[in-house]
N, C-alpha and C positions, 0 to 999 in steps of 0.2 A: 504494500500500500504506500502511496506517496501522498504527502500532505499538500494541499493546494496553497500556493504562494499568495493568491489573492484574498483568501479568507483567513489566513493564518495570522497569528501574533508573532512578531519578531522579538527575540530575546537576546540581549547582549551576553556573551559567555566568556570571552577571553580576548586578549590581544593576539594577533596572528604570530608575532615574534615569540610568544610563550609556547607555541606548539613545535614539536619536533617532527620533522618529516619521517614517515614510516612508522610512527607510533601513535597510538590512540590516547584520548583523554575523555574521561566521563564528566558530564555536567548535569546538574538538576535543572531542567528547563520546563517551566510550566507545570511543575509537580511530577515530571517523569524523567527517568534517567535516559540520557542520550549519549551515544559514543560518537566522538568527533575525530576525524582522521585528516591529516595533511599528508598527501602522497608526494613522492619525489619530484614530480613536475610542478608542484605548487597548488594542485587542485585540492579542494576541500570536500569532504563528504560527512554526512551525519545520518546515523541510523539508531534504532532503539538499542539500548545497552543490554537488554534482556536476551539471553541465549534461549531460543525457543525449544531446544532439545534438552537442556539441563535445568532450565528455570532459574538460572543464576544470572545476576547482572554483571557480566564479565566481558562483553564484546569489545570494550575499549582496551582490554588487555590482550586481544587477539593478535595473531601474526598477520601483518599487512604484506601484500605482494600482488601478483597478478597471475591469472590463469589464461593463457592464450590471448594476452593483451587486455583482459578484463580486470580492472582493479578490484581486489577482493580482500576480505578479512577472514581468517580461519579462527573459529572459536577455540579458546584455550582449553575448553573442557573436553569435547569429543571430536574436535578438529573439522567439523563441517565448515565449508567455505561459503561465503555470501558475497554476491556482486554488490560492491559499494554504490553503484549507480542506481540499481533497481531494488536492492534488498533481497532478490531471489537467491534461494539456496542453490548452489551449484551442484550439490550432491543429492538433492531431493526437491523436485519441481513443485511439490505441494506445500512447501514451507518458505516463508519470506519474513524479512525484517521490515518494519516501517521505515521509509526513507523520509528524512526531514530536509527541506530546502535549507541551504546554508549560503551565506554571502559575507563579503567583507565590506565594511563601511568605516572609513577613517582609521584603517588599521585594526579594526575590531571585528571579531567573528560574531555573526548573528545567526541564530538558528530559529526556524519557524516551528511553531506548535499550533495544533488546531484550536 
């Protein structure tokens, strides 16, 4: 599921320079945990921090990489990989993370919540 940018509330979460490329960070955004990732080319992604397989809020601690050019994060629990662009599980087509729009304004990362 992807959150609509037009109906969402944008929440300031961090300065861009506080993020480390290739590593995730968790933020409480609108009462829910969101995992934010800065990938090597400078692109930002935000998905739910809840691993749907284990039920633990750990996605921000996942292993960031790519699979056939698709930016992904692998859960640190059971290692399922998720497309950071769509939230789709690359190992099980019936499972997905919610994707949160993310943008940078004046050097600050902002994440959308419904």
